[in-house]
C-alpha positions as CSV (number, residue, x, y, z in Angstrom):
1,M,79.2,52.3,129.9
2,E,75.8,53.8,130.4
3,F,73.6,51.8,132.9
4,K,71.2,49.6,131.0
5,Y,69.0,46.8,132.4
6,D,66.5,44.3,131.0
7,T,63.1,45.5,132.3
8,R,61.4,43.4,129.7
9,D,62.0,40.2,131.7
10,L,60.6,41.8,134.8
11,R,57.4,42.8,132.9
12,F,57.1,39.2,131.6
13,I,57.4,37.8,135.1
14,L,54.8,40.2,136.5
15,K,52.3,40.5,133.6
16,E,52.6,37.1,131.8
17,W,54.0,34.4,134.0
18,L,53.1,34.8,137.7
19,P,49.5,35.2,138.7
20,T,50.1,38.8,139.9
21,E,46.3,39.4,139.7
22,E,45.9,37.1,142.7
23,V,48.1,39.3,144.8
24,L,46.3,42.5,143.6
25,E,43.0,41.0,144.6
26,C,44.1,41.0,148.3
27,E,42.4,43.7,150.2
28,R,45.6,45.6,151.0
29,F,46.6,46.0,147.3
30,K,43.3,46.8,145.6
31,E,44.5,50.2,144.7
32,Y,47.0,48.6,142.3
33,S,46.3,47.0,138.9
34,I,48.3,45.2,136.3
35,E,48.1,48.4,134.2
36,D,50.3,50.2,136.8
37,I,53.2,47.9,136.3
38,D,54.6,49.5,133.2
39,Q,54.5,53.0,134.6
40,I,56.1,51.9,137.9
41,L,58.9,50.1,136.1
42,N,59.4,53.0,133.7
43,E,59.7,55.6,136.5
44,G,61.9,53.3,138.6
45,Y,64.2,52.7,135.7
46,K,64.4,56.4,134.9
47,M,65.3,57.1,138.6
48,C,68.1,54.5,138.5
49,R,69.6,55.7,135.3
50,E,69.5,59.4,136.1
51,V,69.7,59.6,139.9
52,I,71.2,56.5,141.4
53,S,73.6,55.0,138.9
54,P,75.9,58.1,138.8
55,I,76.9,57.6,142.4
56,N,77.8,54.0,142.0
57,A,81.3,54.2,140.6
58,A,82.0,57.5,142.4
59,G,81.2,55.8,145.8
60,D,83.5,52.9,144.9
61,K,86.4,55.3,143.9
62,N,85.9,57.7,146.9
63,P,84.4,55.5,149.6
64,V,83.3,55.9,153.1
65,R,85.8,57.9,155.2
66,F,86.5,57.4,159.0
67,E,88.4,60.4,160.4
68,N,88.6,61.5,164.0
69,G,85.8,59.2,165.0
70,I,83.4,60.6,162.3
71,V,82.1,58.4,159.5
72,T,81.3,60.3,156.3
73,S,79.4,58.7,153.5
74,P,80.4,59.2,149.8
75,S,79.4,62.4,148.0
76,G,75.8,62.2,146.8
77,Y,74.7,59.3,149.0
78,R,72.7,61.4,151.4
79,E,70.8,63.1,148.6
80,V,70.1,59.9,146.8
81,F,69.0,58.0,149.9
82,Q,66.6,60.7,150.9
83,F,65.3,61.0,147.3
84,I,64.5,57.3,147.2
85,Q,62.8,57.4,150.6
86,K,60.9,60.6,150.2
87,N,59.6,59.7,146.8
88,G,58.1,56.4,147.8
89,W,60.6,54.1,146.1
90,G,62.0,52.8,149.4
91,S,60.9,51.7,152.9
92,S,57.4,53.2,152.8
93,S,56.6,50.9,149.9
94,E,58.3,47.8,151.3
95,C,57.1,47.8,154.9
96,V,54.2,45.7,156.2
97,Q,51.3,47.4,157.9
98,V,51.9,50.6,155.9
99,E,49.0,51.7,153.8
100,S,51.1,52.9,150.9
101,G,53.0,49.6,150.7
102,M,53.3,47.9,147.3
103,P,53.0,44.2,146.7
104,L,56.5,42.7,147.1
105,L,56.2,41.4,143.6
106,I,56.1,44.9,142.2
107,F,58.3,46.7,144.7
108,K,61.1,44.1,144.4
109,A,61.1,44.7,140.6
110,V,62.1,48.3,141.3
111,S,64.4,47.3,144.1
112,E,66.2,45.0,141.7
113,L,66.9,48.0,139.4
114,V,68.1,50.0,142.4
115,S,70.5,47.2,143.5
116,A,71.8,46.8,139.9
117,S,72.4,50.6,139.6
118,C,74.1,51.0,143.1
119,P,74.2,47.9,145.4
120,A,75.8,49.9,148.2
121,M,72.8,52.3,148.3
122,N,70.3,49.5,148.2
123,T,71.7,48.0,151.5
124,N,70.8,51.2,153.3
125,I,67.2,51.0,152.0
126,K,66.8,47.3,152.8
127,L,68.2,47.5,156.4
128,T,65.9,50.5,157.1
129,S,62.9,48.6,155.8
130,G,63.9,45.5,157.8
131,A,64.3,47.4,161.1
132,A,61.1,49.2,160.6
133,N,59.2,46.0,159.9
134,V,60.5,44.5,163.2
135,I,59.3,47.6,165.1
136,L,55.9,47.5,163.2
137,N,55.5,43.8,164.1
138,Y,56.7,43.8,167.7
139,G,56.9,47.3,169.0
140,T,54.2,49.1,171.0
141,E,52.0,51.8,169.5
142,D,54.3,54.3,171.2
143,D,57.4,52.7,169.6
144,K,55.7,52.9,166.2
145,K,54.8,56.6,166.6
146,R,58.3,57.3,168.0
147,F,60.4,55.8,165.2
148,I,58.5,54.7,162.1
149,P,57.5,58.0,160.5
150,K,61.1,59.3,160.3
151,M,62.5,55.9,159.3
152,L,60.1,55.8,156.3
153,S,60.7,59.4,155.4
154,G,64.4,59.1,154.9
155,K,65.4,61.2,157.9
156,W,66.5,58.2,159.9
157,Q,67.9,54.8,158.8
158,G,68.0,51.4,160.5
159,T,70.4,48.5,161.1
160,M,70.5,45.1,162.8
161,N,73.3,44.1,165.2
162,L,74.1,40.5,165.7
163,T,77.7,39.7,165.1
164,E,80.4,40.2,167.8
165,P,84.2,39.7,167.7
166,S,83.7,36.4,169.6
167,A,80.3,35.4,168.2
168,G,79.7,35.3,164.5
169,S,77.4,32.5,163.2
170,D,77.2,31.3,166.8
171,V,74.9,34.1,167.8
172,G,74.0,32.4,171.1
173,D,77.6,33.1,172.3
174,A,77.0,36.9,172.2
175,L,78.5,38.8,175.1
176,A,76.5,42.0,174.8
177,K,74.5,42.7,178.0
178,S,71.4,44.6,178.9
179,Y,70.6,45.9,182.4
180,P,67.2,47.0,183.7
181,T,66.6,50.6,184.8
182,D,63.7,52.2,186.7
183,D,61.7,52.1,183.4
184,P,60.7,48.4,182.8
185,R,61.0,48.9,179.0
186,V,64.3,50.8,179.0
187,Y,67.6,48.9,179.5
188,K,71.2,50.0,179.6
189,I,73.2,48.3,176.8
190,K,76.9,47.3,177.0
191,G,78.9,45.4,174.4
192,T,80.6,45.5,171.0
193,K,79.1,44.6,167.7
194,M,81.0,44.2,164.4
195,F,80.3,43.9,160.7
196,I,77.3,46.2,161.1
197,T,76.3,47.2,157.6
198,A,75.3,50.9,157.3
199,G,76.3,51.1,161.0
200,D,77.2,54.8,160.7
201,G,77.6,57.6,158.2
202,S,76.2,60.9,157.0
203,I,73.2,59.9,154.9
204,C,70.7,60.5,157.8
205,D,70.3,62.5,161.0
206,N,69.9,59.4,163.2
207,I,70.4,55.6,163.0
208,I,68.1,53.2,164.7
209,H,70.0,50.1,165.7
210,L,68.3,46.8,166.6
211,V,70.6,45.2,169.1
212,L,70.7,41.6,170.5
213,A,71.8,41.6,174.1
214,R,71.4,39.3,177.1
215,P,69.5,40.6,180.2
216,P,70.7,39.5,183.7
217,Q,68.0,36.8,183.9
218,G,68.5,35.6,180.3
219,C,69.5,31.9,180.0
220,K,72.6,30.7,178.1
221,G,72.5,30.4,174.3
222,S,70.4,32.2,171.7
223,A,67.2,31.7,173.7
224,G,68.3,34.1,176.4
225,L,68.9,37.1,174.0
226,G,66.6,40.1,174.1
227,L,66.1,42.6,171.3
228,Y,66.4,46.4,171.9
229,I,65.8,49.5,169.9
230,V,69.1,51.5,170.4
231,P,69.2,54.9,168.6
232,K,72.5,56.6,167.8
233,Y,70.9,59.7,169.3
234,W,68.2,59.1,171.9
235,V,64.7,59.7,170.8
236,N,62.3,61.3,173.3
237,E,58.8,60.1,173.7
238,D,57.5,62.9,171.5
239,G,59.8,61.8,168.7
240,S,62.2,64.6,169.1
241,V,66.0,63.8,169.1
242,G,67.8,64.1,172.4
243,K,71.5,63.7,173.3
244,P,74.0,61.2,171.9
245,N,73.2,57.7,173.2
246,D,76.8,56.5,173.9
247,V,77.0,54.5,170.6
248,T,80.6,54.8,169.4
249,T,82.1,53.8,166.0
250,I,85.6,52.4,166.7
251,A,86.4,51.1,163.2
252,V,85.2,50.9,159.7
253,E,86.1,47.8,157.7
254,H,88.3,48.1,154.6
255,K,86.3,45.9,152.3
256,M,86.7,44.2,149.0
257,G,83.5,45.7,147.7
258,L,80.4,47.8,148.6
259,K,82.8,50.6,149.5
260,G,80.0,53.1,149.5
261,S,78.4,51.4,152.5
262,A,79.9,51.8,155.9
263,T,80.5,48.4,157.7
264,C,81.3,49.3,161.3
265,M,82.5,48.0,164.6
266,L,80.3,49.7,167.3
267,N,80.8,50.0,171.0
268,Y,77.7,50.4,173.2
269,G,77.9,51.9,176.6
270,E,81.6,52.9,176.9
271,N,80.5,55.6,179.3
272,D,77.6,53.6,180.8
273,E,75.1,55.9,179.1
274,C,73.7,53.8,176.3
275,Y,70.0,53.0,176.5
276,G,67.7,50.7,174.5
277,I,64.0,50.1,174.4
278,M,63.0,46.4,174.8
279,L,61.0,44.8,172.1
280,G,58.6,42.0,173.0
281,A,58.1,40.5,176.5
282,P,60.8,40.2,179.1
283,P,62.4,36.8,179.7
284,D,60.1,34.1,181.1
285,E,60.7,32.0,184.2
286,K,63.3,29.9,182.4
287,G,65.2,33.0,181.2
288,R,64.0,32.7,177.5
289,S,63.4,35.7,175.3
290,Q,62.1,36.1,171.8
291,G,64.9,38.5,170.7
292,L,66.5,36.2,168.1
293,A,63.1,35.1,166.8
294,M,62.0,38.7,166.3
295,M,65.4,39.5,164.7
296,F,65.0,36.5,162.4
297,R,62.1,38.2,160.7
298,M,64.5,40.9,159.6
299,M,67.2,38.3,158.8
300,N,64.9,36.3,156.6
301,E,64.0,39.3,154.6
302,S,67.7,40.1,154.3
303,R,68.5,36.6,153.3
304,I,66.2,36.7,150.3
305,G,67.4,40.2,149.6
306,A,71.0,39.0,149.6
307,G,70.3,36.5,146.9
308,H,68.2,39.0,144.9
309,N,70.9,41.7,145.2
310,A,73.6,39.3,143.9
311,N,71.5,38.2,140.9
312,S,70.7,41.9,140.1
313,Q,74.5,42.6,139.9
314,A,75.1,39.5,137.8
315,S,72.3,40.7,135.5
316,A,73.8,44.1,135.2
317,A,77.2,42.6,134.4
318,Y,75.6,40.4,131.8
319,S,73.9,43.5,130.3
320,Q,77.2,45.3,130.0
321,A,78.9,42.2,128.6
322,S,76.2,41.8,125.9
323,Q,76.6,45.5,124.9
324,Y,80.4,45.1,124.6
325,A,80.1,41.8,122.6
326,V,78.2,43.7,119.9
327,E,80.5,46.7,119.8
328,R,83.9,45.0,120.1
329,I,85.3,44.0,116.7
330,Q,87.9,41.3,117.1
331,G,89.0,38.3,115.0
332,Y,87.8,36.9,111.6
333,I,85.1,34.7,110.4
334,N,85.1,33.7,106.7
335,G,87.8,36.3,106.1
336,E,85.9,39.2,107.6
337,R,86.4,41.0,110.9
338,V,83.4,40.5,113.2
339,P,82.0,41.6,116.5
340,I,83.0,39.1,119.2
341,I,79.3,38.0,119.6
342,K,79.9,36.1,116.4
343,H,82.5,33.8,118.1
344,P,80.9,30.5,119.4
345,D,82.3,30.6,122.9
346,V,81.4,34.3,123.4
347,K,77.8,33.5,122.4
348,R,77.8,30.5,124.7
349,M,78.9,32.7,127.6
350,L,76.2,35.2,126.9
351,I,73.4,32.6,126.8
352,D,74.9,31.0,130.0
353,M,74.6,34.3,131.8
354,K,71.1,35.0,130.3
355,A,69.7,31.6,131.2
356,Q,71.1,31.5,134.7
357,T,70.2,35.1,135.7
358,E,66.7,34.8,134.2
359,G,66.1,31.4,135.8
360,I,67.3,32.6,139.2
361,R,65.2,35.8,138.9
362,A,62.2,33.6,138.2
363,M,62.8,31.5,141.4
364,I,63.3,34.7,143.4
365,F,60.0,36.2,142.2
366,K,58.2,33.0,142.9
367,G,59.5,33.5,146.4
368,F,58.1,37.1,146.5
369,Y,54.8,35.9,145.1
370,S,54.6,33.3,147.9
371,L,55.4,35.9,150.6
372,D,52.7,38.2,149.2
373,I,50.1,35.5,149.3
374,A,51.2,34.2,152.7
375,E,51.0,37.7,154.3
376,N,47.9,39.0,152.6
377,S,45.5,36.3,151.3
378,S,42.2,36.0,153.1
379,D,42.3,32.3,152.3
380,R,44.3,31.0,155.2
381,I,44.8,27.5,153.8
382,K,46.3,29.0,150.7
383,A,48.3,31.5,152.8
384,K,49.8,28.6,154.9
385,K,50.7,26.7,151.7
386,Y,52.7,29.7,150.3
387,E,54.2,30.5,153.7
388,D,55.7,27.0,153.6
389,I,56.9,27.4,150.0
390,A,58.5,30.7,150.9
391,A,60.3,29.1,153.8
392,I,61.6,26.3,151.5
393,L,62.7,28.8,148.8
394,T,64.6,31.2,151.2
395,P,67.8,29.1,151.6
396,L,67.7,28.3,147.9
397,I,67.4,31.9,146.9
398,K,70.0,33.1,149.3
399,C,72.7,30.5,148.7
400,Y,72.3,29.4,145.1
401,S,71.6,32.9,143.8
402,S,74.6,34.4,145.5
403,E,77.0,31.6,144.6
404,T,76.0,31.6,141.0
405,A,76.2,35.4,140.8
406,V,79.9,35.3,141.6
407,A,80.5,32.9,138.7
408,M,78.3,35.0,136.3
409,T,80.0,38.3,137.0
410,C,83.3,36.6,136.4
411,E,82.0,35.2,133.2
412,A,80.9,38.7,132.1
413,M,84.4,39.9,132.8
414,Q,85.7,37.1,130.6
415,V,83.6,38.4,127.7
416,L,85.3,41.7,127.9
417,G,88.8,40.2,128.2
418,G,91.6,42.4,129.5
419,V,89.5,45.6,129.7
420,G,87.0,43.8,131.9
421,Y,89.7,43.5,134.6
422,T,90.2,47.3,134.5
423,K,88.2,50.1,136.1
424,E,87.2,51.4,132.7
425,F,84.2,49.2,133.0
426,S,82.1,48.5,136.1
427,I,82.1,44.7,135.8
428,E,85.2,44.4,138.1
429,Q,83.2,46.4,140.7
430,Y,80.2,44.0,140.3
431,V,82.6,41.1,140.9
432,R,83.8,42.7,144.1
433,D,80.4,43.9,145.2
434,C,78.4,40.7,144.8
435,K,80.9,38.3,146.6
436,I,79.7,39.5,150.0
437,S,76.2,38.0,149.3
438,T,77.6,34.5,149.7
439,I,78.7,35.5,153.3
440,W,76.0,38.1,154.3
441,E,73.3,36.8,156.6
442,G,75.1,33.6,157.1
443,T,77.5,31.7,154.9
444,S,76.3,29.3,152.2
445,Y,76.9,26.3,154.5
446,I,74.5,27.8,157.1
447,H,71.7,28.0,154.6
448,A,72.4,24.5,153.3
449,Q,72.1,23.3,156.8
450,D,68.9,25.2,157.2
451,L,67.5,23.4,154.1
452,V,68.5,19.8,155.0
453,K,67.9,20.0,158.8
454,R,64.9,22.3,159.0
455,K,63.1,23.0,155.8
456,M,63.1,19.3,154.6
457,R,61.8,18.3,158.0
458,M,59.4,21.0,159.1
459,G,55.8,19.9,159.6
460,D,57.0,16.3,159.7
461,G,58.3,16.7,156.2
462,Q,54.9,17.4,154.6
463,P,55.5,20.9,153.2
464,F,58.7,19.8,151.5
465,A,56.9,16.7,150.1
466,N,54.1,19.0,148.8
467,W,56.6,21.3,147.1
468,M,58.2,18.3,145.4
469,D,54.7,17.0,144.4
470,D,54.0,20.3,142.7
471,I,57.1,20.0,140.6
472,L,56.3,16.4,139.6
473,A,52.7,17.4,138.7
474,F,54.1,20.1,136.4
475,I,56.4,17.6,134.7
476,Q,53.7,15.0,134.2
477,A,51.3,17.6,132.8
478,H,53.8,18.9,130.2
479,K,56.3,16.2,129.3
480,G,56.2,15.4,125.6
481,T,55.5,19.1,124.8
482,P,56.5,19.5,121.1
483,G,59.8,21.3,120.9
484,L,60.7,20.7,124.6
485,E,60.7,16.9,124.7
486,K,64.4,16.6,125.6
487,E,64.2,19.3,128.2
488,F,61.3,17.7,130.1
489,I,63.1,14.3,130.0
490,N,66.0,16.0,131.7
491,L,63.8,17.7,134.3
492,E,62.1,14.5,135.1
493,K,65.4,12.7,135.5
494,A,66.7,15.5,137.7
495,Y,63.5,15.4,139.8
496,H,64.0,11.7,140.5
497,C,67.6,12.3,141.4
498,M,66.5,15.0,143.9
499,D,63.9,12.6,145.2
500,G,66.6,9.9,145.7
501,V,68.8,12.4,147.6
502,K,65.9,13.4,149.8
503,K,65.2,9.8,150.7
504,L,68.9,9.3,151.5
505,Y,68.8,12.3,153.8
506,D,65.8,10.8,155.5
507,T,67.9,7.8,156.3
508,W,70.8,9.9,157.4
509,Q,68.6,11.9,159.7
510,L,67.0,8.7,161.2
511,N,70.4,7.3,161.9
512,K,71.9,10.6,163.1
513,M,74.7,10.6,160.6
514,E,75.6,14.2,161.2
515,E,78.9,14.1,159.4
516,L,77.3,13.1,156.1
517,I,74.3,15.5,156.6
518,G,76.6,18.5,156.9
519,L,79.2,17.3,154.3
520,Y,76.7,17.1,151.4
521,A,74.3,19.9,152.4
522,I,75.5,22.5,149.9
523,R,75.5,20.0,147.1
524,T,71.9,19.0,148.0
525,L,70.8,22.6,148.1
526,F,72.3,23.1,144.6
527,I,70.3,20.1,143.3
528,C,67.1,21.5,144.7
529,S,67.8,24.9,143.3
530,Q,68.7,23.7,139.8
531,V,65.5,21.6,139.6
532,M,63.5,24.6,140.8
533,V,65.2,27.0,138.3
534,A,64.7,24.6,135.4
535,E,61.0,24.2,136.3
536,C,60.6,28.0,136.3
537,L,62.3,28.4,132.9
538,L,60.2,25.7,131.4
539,E,57.1,27.2,132.7
540,Q,58.1,30.4,131.0
541,A,59.1,28.6,127.8
542,L,55.6,27.2,127.5
543,I,54.1,30.7,127.6
544,A,56.7,31.9,125.1
545,Q,55.7,29.0,122.7
546,K,52.1,30.1,122.8
547,Q,52.9,33.8,122.3
548,I,55.1,32.9,119.2
549,A,52.3,30.9,117.7
550,Q,50.0,33.9,118.0
551,L,52.3,36.7,116.8
552,S,53.4,37.6,113.3
553,P,57.0,36.6,112.4
554,D,58.1,40.2,112.3
555,H,56.5,41.2,115.7
556,F,58.9,43.2,117.8
557,D,58.5,40.7,120.7
558,I,59.4,37.6,118.7
559,T,63.1,37.7,119.6
560,F,62.2,38.1,123.3
561,Y,60.1,34.9,123.3
562,K,62.6,33.0,121.3
563,G,65.1,34.0,123.9
564,K,62.9,32.7,126.7
565,I,62.8,29.3,125.0
566,A,66.5,29.4,124.3
567,S,67.2,30.1,128.0
568,A,65.0,27.1,129.1
569,K,66.7,24.8,126.6
570,Y,70.2,25.9,127.5
571,Y,69.6,25.5,131.2
572,A,67.9,22.1,131.0
573,N,70.5,20.7,128.7
574,N,73.7,22.3,130.0
575,I,73.2,23.2,133.7
576,L,70.5,20.8,134.9
577,P,72.6,17.7,134.1
578,N,74.9,18.7,136.9
579,V,72.1,17.2,139.1
580,F,72.7,13.7,137.6
581,I,76.4,13.5,138.6
582,T,76.0,15.4,141.9
583,S,73.3,13.0,143.1
584,E,75.6,10.1,142.4
585,I,78.4,11.8,144.3
586,I,76.1,12.2,147.3
587,K,74.9,8.6,147.2
588,D,78.5,7.5,147.1
589,A,79.0,9.3,150.5
590,D,82.7,9.6,150.1
591,L,84.4,10.7,153.4
592,S,87.9,11.2,152.1
593,S,87.7,14.9,153.0
594,Q,86.9,14.1,156.6
595,E,89.4,11.2,156.8
596,C,92.3,13.4,155.7
597,P,94.4,14.4,158.8
598,E,93.9,18.0,159.7
599,E,97.7,18.5,159.8
600,S,97.8,17.5,156.1
601,L,95.6,20.5,155.2
602,I,97.7,23.1,157.0
603,V,100.4,24.9,155.1
604,N,103.3,25.6,157.5
């Protein structure tokens, strides 16, 4: 099927729902206006349909090759990557401290289209942007001159290197080492890194790796890790490319999905000739470095991006399912053969996908708005408030979006029936491609732990309390709205369930009940996410109600606004009630899963 995507919802978010004008009033973005949004989205969508989408299925069918130590990217990937970067649709628009940078709100709308049209390509863009942002924030002026221009132009790409064979989520156990040289900023690097997305390939002339490694004086654990710029080919001080830097690809993973992106195992310093440039200060007197803290900036961008990528693929799968449901004639109603969209359960599946992908998209873009204000507002009190909101939303976006996307792509396959399971349609690829988002940048459990152990408690719990207060204020201001009475009753009930779970967690934290804190973390994250998504959809429904009241019944946008109200109602009445039972399960604090003998869980 031809690539199609719902850009109308993106326009609604940017032009009618979120206060985008507040972002555009920031000094950095004054060259942009609301009027630019349509043209940017039109051009971005055209690029995705004509340039990017054609390589998606081809890269899945003929993926990355690893032969004689050489990694070769799929046909067309080099040309498309460089087209995106050279034409300003990639890292030069996403990076901080770059004059041409777009507001995240606007750039991420185009990025969503790129991810939907070819998720494997979008990983290359995002990692390059993330690595460049770290160098822009923590590198010297010489570092920036040395690496940034070619990273933004498409000539070079970037990666981040954390995971090792013996150290996955426990990053502090990393064995990679760095050794000082005569130059105080240049270290020799030795070690092995694995699961390095875009770790090698032929889309660029050089790859700029950001590598965590422990210097000799580094203390144990994550605090002792330093961060180093390690090019595949050494980059001289004048920016010219030198000799190979003893970075060797020893394996490429055979993955379930994203086959167009090379996920590599890399050896550093096999011949004792690998060098890296240190970012930030050397270890202090206690052996502590800021390597992981600097890397976390890149990781947090990637965590939000993982959830966004997943939802974009679920949205693309929904788009394809909706097209098929109109075209596929199957079964009878009142004695006549009908398209399958006429069957009640097919229509239910379609609105389920519509409501969940739209609601999650809304939550994601509320996160981008928060980041834009936090990074760029001259009102520092306002900036701090939205910095806190972005921190709270990050684990919700990463975990809930990615977990839900897997279910939604599977539901899209169900609409197509048997052909959805074949390669005739791309939905089966979306199912495979989006699953990694639940694992990337930390498993769902890690992000649930982040929510209940860090985000709920940061700032003595005040930012989280403020976030909850904002939701309650919205409910109190609008409950009783004609046509949405039931939905606001459900949201208010769900809010109080969330409040009860938060208070229960306060008690568990006070009494150091670690087993319960971890056991119910993911379910607590789902409660917070579903309340947030419902709030976003009801905010949008209120706008849709007003628009319908002002438009003629035959206006072309009437069906769109009716669809927004339908999404809010469906979510509030069919998804949000999960909060009611889940909160009761958490309060019950059942420990049967922990009391079960481990031996009983092992299949011999």
